[in-house]
C-alpha positions in Angstrom: 2.3 20.2 -8.5 0.6 23.4 -7.7 -1.1 22.7 -4.6 1.1 25.0 -2.3 1.7 27.8 -4.7 2.7 30.8 -2.9 0.4 30.5 0.0 1.9 33.7 1.4 0.6 35.7 -1.6 3.7 36.1 -3.9 4.5 34.0 -7.0 2.8 35.3 -10.1 1.5 38.6 -8.6 5.2 39.8 -7.9 8.2 39.7 -10.2 11.1 40.0 -7.7 13.8 39.8 -10.5 12.4 42.1 -13.3 15.9 42.7 -14.9 16.1 38.9 -15.7 12.5 38.3 -16.5 13.3 37.4 -20.2 16.2 35.3 -19.5 16.3 31.6 -19.6 14.9 29.5 -16.7 18.2 28.7 -15.2 19.4 32.4 -15.4 16.1 33.9 -14.2 16.1 32.6 -10.6 18.4 31.2 -8.0 19.1 27.5 -8.6 20.6 26.6 -5.1 17.3 27.8 -3.6 15.4 25.8 -6.1 17.4 22.6 -5.2 17.1 23.3 -1.5 13.4 23.6 -1.9 13.0 20.4 -3.8 15.2 18.5 -1.2 13.3 19.8 1.8 9.9 19.1 0.1 11.0 15.6 -0.8 12.3 14.5 2.7 9.4 16.2 4.2 6.9 14.3 2.3 8.6 11.1 3.0 8.3 11.4 6.7 4.9 12.8 6.5 3.5 9.4 5.5 6.0 7.4 7.4 3.5 6.0 9.9 1.6 4.4 6.9 4.4 1.9 5.8 5.3 1.2 9.6 1.6 0.8 10.6 1.4 -3.0 10.4 4.4 -3.4 12.9 3.4 -0.6 15.1 -0.2 -1.9 15.3 1.1 -5.4 16.2 3.5 -4.2 18.8 0.9 -1.9 20.5 -2.0 -4.1 19.8 -4.1 -1.6 18.0 -7.7 -2.1 16.7 -8.5 -1.5 13.1 -10.0 1.9 14.0 -7.0 3.0 15.9 -4.6 1.9 13.0 -6.8 4.1 10.7 -6.8 7.1 12.9 -3.0 6.8 13.5 -2.1 7.0 9.8 -4.7 9.7 9.1 -3.4 12.1 12.0 -0.5 13.4 10.0 -2.7 14.1 7.2 -5.1 16.2 9.2 -2.4 18.0 11.1 -0.6 18.8 7.8 -3.9 20.2 6.4 -4.3 22.5 9.4 -0.8 23.5 9.7 -0.7 24.9 6.2 -2.4 28.0 7.6 0.3 28.3 10.3 3.2 27.8 7.8 1.5 30.2 5.4 1.3 32.9 8.1 4.9 32.3 9.1 6.1 32.6 5.4 4.2 35.9 5.1 5.7 37.2 8.4 9.3 36.0 8.6 10.1 34.8 5.2 10.1 31.2 3.8 13.7 30.3 4.6 13.3 30.9 8.4 9.8 29.4 8.4 11.2 26.3 6.7 14.1 26.0 9.2 11.8 26.1 12.2 9.5 23.5 10.7 12.4 21.3 9.8 13.8 21.5 13.4 10.4 20.7 14.9 10.3 17.5 12.8 13.9 16.4 13.4 13.6 17.0 17.1 10.3 15.3 17.3 11.5 12.2 15.6 14.7 12.0 17.6 12.7 12.2 20.9 10.4 9.6 19.6 13.2 7.3 18.9 15.1 7.8 22.2 11.9 7.7 24.4 10.0 5.2 22.4 6.5 5.3 21.1 4.7 3.0 23.6 1.0 3.8 23.3 -1.8 4.8 20.8 -1.7 8.3 22.3 2.0 8.5 21.6 1.4 7.6 18.0 -1.1 10.4 17.6 1.3 12.9 19.2 3.9 11.7 16.7 1.4 12.2 13.9 1.0 15.8 14.8 4.6 16.4 14.6 4.8 14.8 11.3 2.0 17.1 10.2 4.6 19.9 10.1 6.4 17.8 7.5 3.2 17.6 5.5 2.7 21.2 5.6 6.1 21.8 4.0 4.9 22.8 0.6 3.3 25.9 1.9 7.0 26.9 2.5 9.0 25.1 0.0 7.1 26.2 -3.0 6.9 30.0 -2.1 10.6 29.7 -1.4 11.3 28.6 -4.9 8.6 30.5 -6.9 9.3 33.9 -5.6 12.7 33.8 -7.5 11.1 33.4 -10.9 9.2 35.7 -13.2 5.7 34.7 -14.3 6.9 32.8 -17.5 9.0 30.5 -15.5 6.6 29.9 -12.5 5.3 26.6 -13.9 8.9 25.2 -14.3 10.1 26.3 -11.0 6.9 25.1 -8.9 7.1 21.8 -11.1 10.6 21.1 -10.1 10.3 22.1 -6.6 6.9 20.3 -6.5 8.4 17.0 -7.6 9.2 16.5 -3.8 5.8 14.8 -3.4 7.7 11.8 -4.8 9.1 11.5 -1.3 6.0 9.4 -0.4 7.4 6.7 -2.8 10.6 6.6 -0.6 8.8 6.0 2.5 6.9 3.0 1.0 9.9 1.5 -0.5 12.4 1.7 2.4 10.5 2.1 5.6 9.3 -1.7 5.8 12.7 -3.1 5.0 14.4 -0.9 7.6 11.8 -1.7 10.0 12.5 -5.5 9.5 16.2 -5.0 9.8 16.4 -2.7 12.9 12.8 -2.5 14.3 10.2 0.1 13.5 11.2 2.4 16.3 14.6 2.7 15.0 13.3 3.9 11.6 12.3 7.0 13.4 15.9 7.6 14.5 17.2 6.6 11.1 14.9 9.1 9.4 16.7 11.9 11.3 19.8 11.3 9.3 18.8 12.3 5.9 16.5 15.0 7.4 19.6 16.5 9.1 21.8 16.4 6.0 19.0 18.2 4.0 18.5 20.8 6.7 22.4 21.6 6.6 22.2 21.8 2.6 19.0 23.8 3.1 20.6 26.4 5.5 23.7 26.7 3.1 21.8 26.9 -0.2 18.4 28.5 0.3 17.9 32.3 0.2 14.9 34.4 0.4 14.0 36.2 -2.8 14.3 40.1 -2.8 11.2 42.3 -2.9 8.9 39.9 -0.9 5.3 40.9 -0.9 3.9 42.7 2.1 2.3 40.7 4.7 -1.5 40.3 4.4 -4.0 40.8 7.1 -5.3 37.8 8.8 -8.9 38.4 7.5 -7.6 38.5 3.9 -6.9 34.7 4.1 -10.6 33.9 4.5 -12.4 36.4 2.2 -12.7 33.8 -0.6 -14.7 31.7 1.7 -17.7 34.1 1.3 -18.0 32.9 -2.4 -19.5 29.6 -3.3 -17.2 28.8 -6.0 -14.3 28.6 -3.4 -16.3 25.8 -1.6 -17.0 23.9 -4.7 -13.2 23.8 -5.6 -12.5 22.9 -2.0 -14.9 20.1 -2.2 -13.4 18.7 -5.5 -10.0 18.7 -4.1 -11.0 17.1 -1.0 -12.0 14.1 -3.2 -8.9 14.1 -5.5 -6.2 14.8 -3.3 -8.0 13.6 -0.3 -8.3 10.2 -2.2 -4.6 10.3 -3.3 -3.0 11.0 0.1 -5.6 8.8 2.1 -4.7 5.9 -0.1 -1.0 6.5 0.2 -1.3 6.4 3.9 -3.7 3.4 4.1 -2.6 0.9 1.5 0.2 -0.8 3.5 -2.5 -1.6 6.1 -4.9 -2.8 3.3 -2.4 -5.0 1.7 -1.2 -6.7 4.9 -4.7 -7.1 6.6 -6.7 -8.0 3.5 -4.2 -10.3 1.6 -1.7 -11.2 4.3 1.3 -9.6 2.5 4.5 -8.9 4.2 5.2 -5.5 5.2 7.9 -5.2 2.5 5.7 -6.5 -0.3 2.9 -4.3 0.7 5.3 -1.3 0.6 6.4 -2.2 -2.9 2.6 -2.4 -3.9 2.0 1.0 -2.2 5.0 2.6 -3.9 3.6 1.6 -7.3 0.2 3.1 -6.7 1.7 6.3 -5.2 4.2 6.7 -8.0 1.4 6.5 -10.5 -0.5 9.3 -8.8 2.5 11.5 -8.4 3.7 11.1 -12.1 0.3 11.8 -13.5 -0.3 15.1 -11.8 1.5 17.5 -14.0 -0.1 15.6 -17.1 -3.3 16.0 -15.5 -2.9 19.9 -15.5 -1.8 19.6 -19.2 -4.9 17.6 -20.2 -7.1 20.2 -18.3 -5.4 22.9 -20.4 -6.3 21.1 -23.5 -9.8 20.0 -23.0 -10.9 22.0 -20.0 -10.8 21.5 -16.3 -14.4 20.6 -16.0 -14.4 17.8 -18.7 -11.2 16.3 -17.2 -12.7 16.4 -13.6 -15.8 14.7 -15.0 -13.8 11.8 -16.2 -11.7 11.6 -13.0 -14.8 11.3 -10.7 -16.2 8.5 -12.9 -13.0 6.6 -13.3 -12.1 6.9 -9.5 -15.6 6.0 -8.3 -15.7 2.9 -10.8 -12.1 1.9 -9.6 -12.8 2.3 -5.8 -16.1 0.3 -6.1 -14.3 -2.4 -7.8 -11.6 -2.5 -5.2 -14.3 -3.1 -2.7 -14.9 -6.5 -4.6 -11.4 -7.3 -5.4 -10.7 -10.9 -4.6 -6.8 -11.0 -5.5 -3.9 -8.9 -5.0 -3.4 -8.4 -8.7 -6.9 -7.1 -9.3 -6.8 -4.9 -6.2 -3.4 -3.5 -7.3 -4.5 -2.8 -10.9 -7.7 -1.0 -9.6 -5.6 1.0 -7.1 -3.2 2.1 -9.7 -6.2 3.2 -12.0 -7.7 5.1 -9.1 -4.4 6.9 -8.2 -4.0 7.7 -12.0 -7.5 9.2 -11.9 -7.0 11.2 -8.7 -3.5 12.4 -9.7 -5.1 13.7 -13.0 -7.9 15.3 -10.8 -5.1 17.1 -8.7 -3.7 18.9 -11.7 -7.2 19.5 -13.1 -8.6 21.3 -9.9 -5.5 23.6 -10.1 -6.1 24.3 -13.7 -9.5 25.9 -12.6 -8.5 27.6 -9.4 -6.5 30.4 -11.0 -9.3 31.0 -13.6 -11.7 32.1 -11.0 -9.3 33.4 -8.3 -6.5 34.9 -10.0 -6.3 37.7 -7.7 -6.4 35.4 -4.7 -4.3 32.6 -6.0 -2.0 32.3 -3.0 -4.8 32.3 -0.5 -7.1 30.0 -2.5 -4.4 27.4 -3.1 -3.8 27.2 0.7 -7.4 26.8 1.3 -8.0 24.2 -1.3 -4.9 22.3 -0.3 -6.1 22.3 3.3 -9.4 20.8 2.2 -7.4 18.1 0.3 -5.8 17.2 3.5 -9.0 17.0 5.4 -10.3 14.7 2.7 -7.4 12.4 3.1 -8.0 12.3 6.9 -11.4 11.3 6.3 -10.6 8.4 3.9 -7.7 7.0 6.0 -9.7 7.0 9.2 -13.0 5.8 7.8 -11.3 2.7 6.2 -10.1 1.8 9.7 -13.6 2.2 11.2 -15.2 0.4 8.4 -12.8 -2.6 8.9 -13.5 -2.7 12.7 -17.2 -2.2 12.4 -17.9 -4.7 9.5 -14.8 -6.8 9.4 -14.1 -5.4 5.9 -12.6 -2.3 4.1 -15.4 -2.5 1.5 -17.8 0.0 3.0 -15.0 2.6 3.3 -14.1 2.3 -0.3 -17.9 2.4 -1.3 -18.6 5.5 0.5 -15.7 7.3 -0.9 -16.8 6.2 -4.4 -20.0 7.6 -3.5 -18.5 10.9 -2.7 -16.7 11.0 -5.9 -20.1 10.6 -7.8 -21.6 13.5 -5.4 -18.7 15.7 -6.6 -19.5 14.9 -10.2 -23.1 15.8 -9.6 -21.9 19.1 -8.0 -19.6 19.8 -11.0 -22.6 19.2 -13.5 -24.6 21.6 -11.4 -22.0 24.5 -11.6 -20.2 23.9 -15.0 -22.7 26.0 -17.1 -22.5 29.0 -14.7 -18.7 28.6 -14.7 -18.4 28.6 -18.5 -20.7 31.6 -18.9 -19.3 33.7 -16.1 -15.6 33.1 -16.0 -13.6 35.2 -18.3 -10.1 34.0 -18.1 -10.0 33.0 -21.8 -8.8 29.5 -21.0 -10.8 26.2 -21.4 -13.0 25.4 -18.5 
């Protein structure tokens, strides 16, 4: 849930409401803003992965190759990763409310134009994917919007509630295929504008920037942690955990329809079950890491994820594949929480910047997984090679973790379990 924690540099470093710091959670912050942040985040994540559930229908209409399908569903993930930097800078300069309004307008207008004009080519799907990337980068806005209102002792609750918006990925998997069957896949783009517009109106009425926002950082400050090896290790670990999660969320509708011939609606239900498991387990993963240490939790995560993904490459039935995907998503979701148990222990002073950089790495990992599955299918006629390579990356991450864990435990002095 913490992946977008105050990318603009506020949050735990600043207490905007010191007079209410010892109040109860609901008295200490601004509830309308918290609700607005959740709604924005939820609907943004819904449309971020919208091309995944629609991919089988789009591919059939546009006669896309397997590689093109993989690249189509991967593009919003990559765009969302890179646009986190843009959104973080906007939050820093003009405040989260205005930054969120701009991002929402871009997505709504982009979807409306795509609906009116139609998406008639592979290049058009990529252009739409870039627009949807603004939705994927929403947590760089929504979470600072909410978290800046709350004192340190209530940050976890505030970001947990706002961050529950990643459940929007489940909504896309559940409803997009059914709507596409009823009205056509292009009409889903227009229909998505309706809830997005309603949330935009609610957002403008309810959201409010917190007082005493932190001073804008210099651009160079965002890249200072990249001089340290630990930053790259944490980014690599998150590229596997969150990258695996979001890459699978985008790719599973294609896998289930191509591999087992499921209808788009049934494939959507299977995808929703997997995504729900990964979303639900994330906060529990952070709690587990708090109890046994982030290194131990991540070690188990990489082993389980590697075994599950290797098993998927050999799965011969829908039931076995679904069970293994759920197991993989549970592991990856746990890993997402575990990485962010470690990040503040090493980079407490740079927590806002580091969470943005780590989150960007996660998006890049998702782009790789989704696109590589498509290329594997086209080159070999099977998705197996793509799953096996990503399983191998999980084992490489495990080896890297074993390499650094002794140094981390001897040099990090946060006092928490590592």
